[in-house]
C-alpha positions as CSV (number, residue, x, y, z in Angstrom):
1,M,0.0,0.0,0.0
2,K,1.5,3.3,-1.1
3,Y,2.7,5.5,1.8
4,L,2.1,2.9,4.4
5,S,4.1,-0.3,3.8
6,E,7.0,1.8,2.7
7,Y,7.1,3.5,6.0
8,R,6.9,0.2,7.9
9,N,10.0,-1.1,6.1
10,L,12.1,-2.9,8.7
11,E,15.4,-2.7,6.8
12,A,15.1,1.0,6.0
13,T,14.2,1.7,9.7
14,K,17.2,-0.3,10.9
15,T,19.5,1.6,8.5
16,L,18.3,4.9,9.8
17,L,18.6,3.7,13.4
18,N,22.2,2.7,12.8
19,E,22.9,6.2,11.4
20,L,21.3,7.8,14.4
21,H,23.6,5.8,16.7
22,K,26.6,7.0,14.7
23,I,25.8,10.7,15.0
24,T,24.7,10.8,18.6
25,T,27.5,12.0,20.9
26,K,25.6,14.0,23.6
27,P,22.4,13.5,25.7
28,W,19.3,15.0,24.1
29,N,15.7,15.2,25.3
30,I,13.2,15.3,22.4
31,M,9.4,15.7,22.9
32,E,7.0,14.1,20.5
33,I,3.9,16.3,20.8
34,C,1.3,13.9,19.5
35,G,-0.2,11.0,21.4
36,G,-0.4,9.0,18.2
37,Q,3.4,9.4,17.9
38,T,3.8,8.2,21.5
39,H,1.8,5.1,20.7
40,G,3.9,4.5,17.6
41,L,7.1,4.8,19.5
42,V,6.0,2.5,22.4
43,K,4.1,-0.1,20.3
44,N,6.9,-0.6,17.8
45,G,9.6,-0.8,20.4
46,I,11.4,2.2,19.1
47,L,12.3,3.6,22.5
48,E,14.4,0.6,23.3
49,L,16.3,0.8,20.0
50,L,17.3,4.5,20.3
51,P,20.8,5.5,21.4
52,E,21.1,5.7,25.2
53,N,21.6,9.4,25.0
54,V,18.4,10.1,23.1
55,R,15.5,10.4,25.6
56,M,11.9,10.8,24.2
57,I,9.6,12.9,26.3
58,H,5.9,12.4,25.7
59,G,3.9,15.6,25.2
60,P,0.3,16.8,25.6
61,G,-0.9,16.0,22.1
62,C,-3.8,13.8,23.1
63,P,-7.0,15.8,22.8
64,V,-8.9,13.4,25.0
65,C,-6.2,13.5,27.7
66,V,-6.2,17.3,27.9
67,T,-10.0,17.8,28.0
68,P,-10.6,19.1,31.5
69,L,-12.8,17.4,34.0
70,N,-15.3,20.2,34.0
71,L,-16.0,19.6,30.3
72,I,-16.8,16.0,31.0
73,D,-19.1,17.0,33.8
74,K,-20.8,19.5,31.6
75,A,-21.5,16.9,29.0
76,I,-22.9,14.6,31.7
77,E,-25.1,17.5,33.0
78,L,-26.6,17.8,29.6
79,L,-27.4,14.1,29.5
80,E,-29.1,14.5,32.9
81,Q,-31.1,17.4,31.5
82,G,-32.5,15.1,28.8
83,V,-30.3,16.4,26.0
84,I,-29.2,14.0,23.3
85,V,-25.4,14.2,23.6
86,C,-23.3,12.9,20.6
87,S,-19.6,12.2,20.8
88,F,-16.8,10.4,19.2
89,G,-16.2,7.0,20.9
90,D,-12.8,7.9,22.4
91,M,-14.5,10.3,25.0
92,I,-17.1,8.0,26.5
93,R,-15.0,6.2,29.1
94,V,-12.9,9.2,30.2
95,P,-13.6,9.8,33.9
96,G,-15.3,13.0,35.0
97,S,-15.4,14.0,38.7
98,K,-18.0,11.4,39.6
99,K,-18.7,9.3,36.5
100,S,-17.9,8.9,32.8
101,L,-20.2,9.5,29.8
102,L,-20.7,5.8,29.5
103,E,-21.8,5.5,33.1
104,A,-24.2,8.4,32.6
105,K,-25.6,6.5,29.5
106,A,-26.0,3.4,31.7
107,L,-28.1,5.5,34.1
108,G,-30.5,6.5,31.3
109,G,-28.7,9.3,29.4
110,D,-29.2,9.5,25.7
111,L,-25.6,9.3,24.5
112,R,-25.0,8.6,20.8
113,I,-21.5,7.5,19.5
114,L,-20.9,8.9,16.0
115,Y,-18.2,9.1,13.4
116,S,-19.0,12.6,12.2
117,P,-20.6,15.7,13.7
118,I,-22.7,16.0,10.5
119,E,-24.5,12.9,11.8
120,A,-25.4,14.9,14.9
121,V,-27.1,17.6,12.8
122,S,-29.2,14.9,11.1
123,I,-30.2,13.5,14.5
124,A,-31.3,17.0,15.5
125,K,-33.2,17.5,12.3
126,N,-35.0,14.2,12.8
127,N,-35.8,14.9,16.4
128,P,-37.1,18.5,16.4
129,D,-38.6,18.1,19.9
130,K,-35.2,17.3,21.4
131,E,-32.1,19.3,21.9
132,V,-28.9,17.7,20.4
133,V,-25.3,18.6,21.4
134,F,-22.2,17.4,19.8
135,F,-19.1,17.1,22.1
136,A,-16.6,19.0,19.9
137,V,-13.3,17.8,21.2
138,G,-9.9,17.9,19.5
139,F,-6.9,19.8,18.3
140,E,-6.9,21.6,14.9
141,T,-7.5,18.4,13.1
142,T,-11.1,18.0,14.1
143,A,-12.0,21.7,14.1
144,P,-13.0,21.8,10.4
145,A,-15.6,19.1,10.6
146,N,-17.0,20.6,13.8
147,A,-17.2,24.0,12.2
148,L,-18.9,22.5,9.1
149,S,-21.6,21.0,11.3
150,V,-22.5,24.4,12.6
151,L,-22.6,25.8,9.0
152,H,-24.7,22.8,8.0
153,A,-27.1,23.3,10.9
154,E,-27.4,27.0,10.0
155,K,-28.0,26.2,6.3
156,E,-30.7,23.6,7.2
157,G,-32.3,25.9,9.7
158,V,-31.8,23.3,12.6
159,E,-32.3,25.3,15.7
160,N,-32.1,22.5,18.2
161,Y,-28.4,21.7,17.5
162,S,-25.4,23.1,19.4
163,I,-21.8,22.1,20.2
164,L,-19.9,21.7,23.5
165,V,-16.5,23.1,22.4
166,S,-13.2,21.8,23.7
167,H,-10.8,22.7,21.0
168,V,-7.2,23.2,21.9
169,L,-4.2,24.4,19.8
170,V,-0.7,22.9,19.6
171,P,1.7,25.9,19.2
172,P,0.5,27.7,22.4
173,A,0.9,24.4,24.3
174,M,4.5,24.0,23.0
175,E,5.2,27.6,24.1
176,A,3.8,26.9,27.6
177,I,5.9,23.8,27.9
178,L,9.1,25.7,26.9
179,D,8.3,28.5,29.3
180,D,8.0,26.0,32.2
181,E,10.9,26.3,34.6
182,L,11.1,22.5,34.7
183,C,11.5,22.1,31.0
184,T,14.5,20.1,29.8
185,I,13.5,19.7,26.1
186,D,16.1,20.1,23.4
187,G,14.0,19.5,20.3
188,F,10.4,18.7,19.1
189,L,8.7,16.3,16.8
190,A,5.7,18.4,15.7
191,A,2.4,16.6,15.0
192,G,2.1,15.8,11.3
193,H,-1.7,15.6,11.1
194,V,-2.2,19.0,12.8
195,C,0.3,20.5,10.3
196,A,-1.5,18.9,7.4
197,I,-4.5,21.1,8.3
198,M,-2.8,24.3,9.6
199,G,0.5,24.3,7.7
200,I,3.8,25.0,9.3
201,Q,4.1,28.8,9.4
202,E,3.1,29.0,13.1
203,Y,6.2,27.1,14.1
204,Y,8.9,29.4,12.6
205,P,8.5,32.0,15.4
206,L,8.8,29.3,18.1
207,V,12.0,28.0,16.6
208,E,13.5,31.4,16.5
209,K,12.3,32.5,19.9
210,Y,13.5,29.4,21.8
211,K,16.4,28.5,19.5
212,I,15.2,24.9,19.3
213,P,14.9,22.5,16.3
214,M,11.4,21.3,15.3
215,V,10.7,18.5,12.8
216,V,7.2,18.0,11.5
217,T,6.9,14.2,11.7
218,G,4.5,11.4,10.6
219,F,3.4,8.4,12.6
220,E,4.8,5.2,11.0
221,P,8.0,3.6,12.4
222,L,10.2,5.0,9.6
223,D,8.6,8.5,10.0
224,L,9.3,8.5,13.7
225,V,12.9,7.3,13.4
226,Q,13.6,9.8,10.6
227,G,12.1,12.6,12.6
228,I,14.3,11.8,15.6
229,Y,17.3,11.5,13.3
230,M,16.7,14.9,11.7
231,T,16.3,16.5,15.1
232,V,19.5,14.9,16.6
233,K,21.4,15.9,13.4
234,Q,20.5,19.5,14.0
235,L,21.3,19.3,17.7
236,E,24.7,17.7,17.2
237,A,25.5,20.4,14.7
238,G,24.4,23.2,17.0
239,K,21.7,24.3,14.6
240,Y,18.0,25.0,15.0
241,K,15.4,25.2,12.2
242,L,12.0,23.9,11.2
243,E,12.1,20.9,9.0
244,N,9.3,18.9,7.4
245,Q,9.8,15.1,7.5
246,Y,6.1,14.5,6.6
247,A,6.2,16.3,3.3
248,R,4.0,13.7,1.6
249,A,1.1,15.0,3.6
250,V,2.1,18.4,5.0
251,K,2.4,21.5,2.8
252,E,3.7,24.9,3.9
253,E,0.3,26.6,3.7
254,G,-1.7,23.7,5.0
255,N,-5.2,23.0,3.9
256,T,-6.6,26.5,3.1
257,S,-10.2,25.3,2.6
258,A,-10.2,23.7,6.1
259,I,-8.5,26.8,7.6
260,N,-11.1,29.1,6.1
261,V,-14.0,27.0,7.5
262,I,-12.3,27.1,11.0
263,K,-11.9,30.9,10.8
264,T,-15.5,31.4,9.7
265,I,-16.9,29.7,12.9
266,F,-14.2,30.0,15.5
267,E,-11.8,32.5,17.0
268,V,-8.9,32.0,19.3
269,G,-9.5,32.2,23.0
270,S,-8.1,30.9,26.3
271,R,-8.6,27.2,27.2
272,E,-8.2,25.1,30.2
273,W,-6.1,21.9,29.8
274,R,-6.6,18.9,32.0
275,G,-3.9,18.7,34.6
276,I,-2.1,21.8,33.3
277,G,-4.6,24.7,33.8
278,E,-5.5,27.6,31.6
279,I,-3.2,28.5,28.7
280,P,-4.0,31.9,27.2
281,N,-5.0,31.9,23.5
282,S,-4.7,28.1,23.3
283,G,-8.0,27.1,21.9
284,Y,-11.0,27.9,19.7
285,V,-14.2,29.4,20.9
286,L,-17.3,30.2,18.8
287,K,-17.5,33.6,17.3
288,E,-20.2,35.9,18.5
289,A,-22.2,35.4,15.3
290,Y,-22.5,31.7,16.1
291,K,-23.0,31.9,19.8
292,K,-26.5,30.4,19.5
293,Y,-24.7,27.1,18.7
294,D,-22.7,27.3,22.0
295,A,-24.1,24.6,24.3
296,E,-22.4,26.1,27.4
297,T,-24.3,29.3,26.9
298,K,-27.5,27.7,25.7
299,F,-27.9,25.5,28.7
300,G,-26.3,27.7,31.3
301,I,-23.5,25.3,32.3
302,E,-20.6,27.7,32.0
303,N,-19.9,27.8,35.7
304,I,-19.5,24.1,36.3
305,K,-16.0,23.7,37.9
306,V,-14.5,20.7,39.5
307,P,-11.0,20.0,41.0
308,E,-8.6,17.5,39.4
309,N,-8.2,14.0,40.9
310,S,-5.3,14.5,43.4
311,K,-4.1,10.9,42.8
312,C,-3.6,11.5,39.1
313,I,-0.4,13.0,37.8
314,A,-1.7,13.5,34.3
315,G,-0.6,17.1,34.3
316,E,3.0,16.2,34.9
317,I,2.9,13.5,32.3
318,L,1.3,15.8,29.7
319,R,4.0,18.4,30.4
320,G,6.7,15.8,29.9
321,I,8.0,16.2,33.5
322,K,7.2,12.5,34.4
323,K,6.5,9.3,32.6
324,P,3.6,6.9,33.3
325,H,5.7,4.5,35.3
326,D,6.7,7.3,37.7
327,C,3.1,7.3,38.9
328,S,2.6,5.3,42.1
329,E,-1.0,4.4,40.9
330,F,0.1,3.1,37.4
331,G,-1.1,-0.4,36.8
332,K,-2.4,-0.6,40.4
333,T,-5.4,1.5,41.2
334,C,-5.2,3.1,37.7
335,K,-5.8,0.7,34.8
336,P,-7.7,0.9,31.5
337,S,-10.6,-0.9,33.2
338,N,-10.6,1.6,36.1
339,P,-8.7,4.8,35.0
340,L,-8.0,7.6,37.3
341,G,-7.3,9.9,34.4
342,A,-7.7,10.3,30.7
343,P,-4.1,9.2,29.7
344,M,-4.9,5.7,30.9
345,V,-8.1,5.3,28.9
346,S,-7.5,7.3,25.7
347,S,-6.3,5.5,22.6
348,E,-3.6,8.1,22.3
349,G,-2.8,8.4,26.0
350,A,0.8,7.8,27.2
351,C,-0.3,5.8,30.2
352,A,-2.4,3.5,28.0
353,A,0.5,3.0,25.6
354,Y,2.9,2.0,28.4
355,Y,0.3,-0.2,30.0
356,H,-0.5,-2.2,26.8
357,F,2.9,-2.2,25.0
358,S,5.8,-1.3,27.3
359,N,7.8,-3.3,29.7
360,N,7.4,-0.3,32.0
361,T,11.2,0.1,32.4
362,I,11.8,2.8,29.8
């Protein structure tokens, strides 16, 4: 299969790993932003094959993991008010302060698991006597589809549809991590799928400001090893620039049609990140012209606030300060069947990756 089997080629990956070992002379800390990249590194055993001096730090690029507790509780509150809540499947088992969406469904809530927010608009159209809310979670990658659902609802005159927005942005999170006094990161693997939507222009200022190399990277084993190789090559040479390993999918300008749809519906605003707190200008909020589609305002649930679980160190893991096996609850009281936090239950969570695929000694 073009662009898949080629990037799972074992011999090509081994060759690049050998070159990486040859050029690595100093210790380097590299953060892969995306949770999908974390799973690729752990599942394919790449962490064990890297030079001893190359340490991968797992970043906050799992949208499920960074969705704050209060957003989960708000969605559950909507279910308890009799609203039809629609969501992607990866959100339903994430714990809120008292229960998950799946548990709320078991108690009688009308939760629908969908593949597209456009389906939620159809559900609203077919159920005019019920309110329907789509739980709009994600990074820049899912924002176009969620924005399109609002435009579709407006075009169809569907008044009983709204979205519960929890969209966060990668570059502000990277900046917040680099500004953290505990940060030890020397280079970044940027998330290829985000850059496929947004392009790469936003990363040039970060490279210049922090004098740090960033390599836009894909998700297959060869992608990941090549992205690490390109980063280490820069670090060993004392250079810093933005490079695009994922050129087969990422263009400089991104997907302009998707960007235009996002800009029509959303504007940049502050967002709370689970375990991290509020990061200024780090997410999307609905523009004033589309506020009637804002579920928080429509149902008066803006003020729901809940504290984080004190036993869960998700914030430290998402900021790259600790790894899953540094948590005293990992694999004990916190397992995929009974997660304390989102990183253990999300398909892109670092804790889930370590639990399922790692020997827990990395």
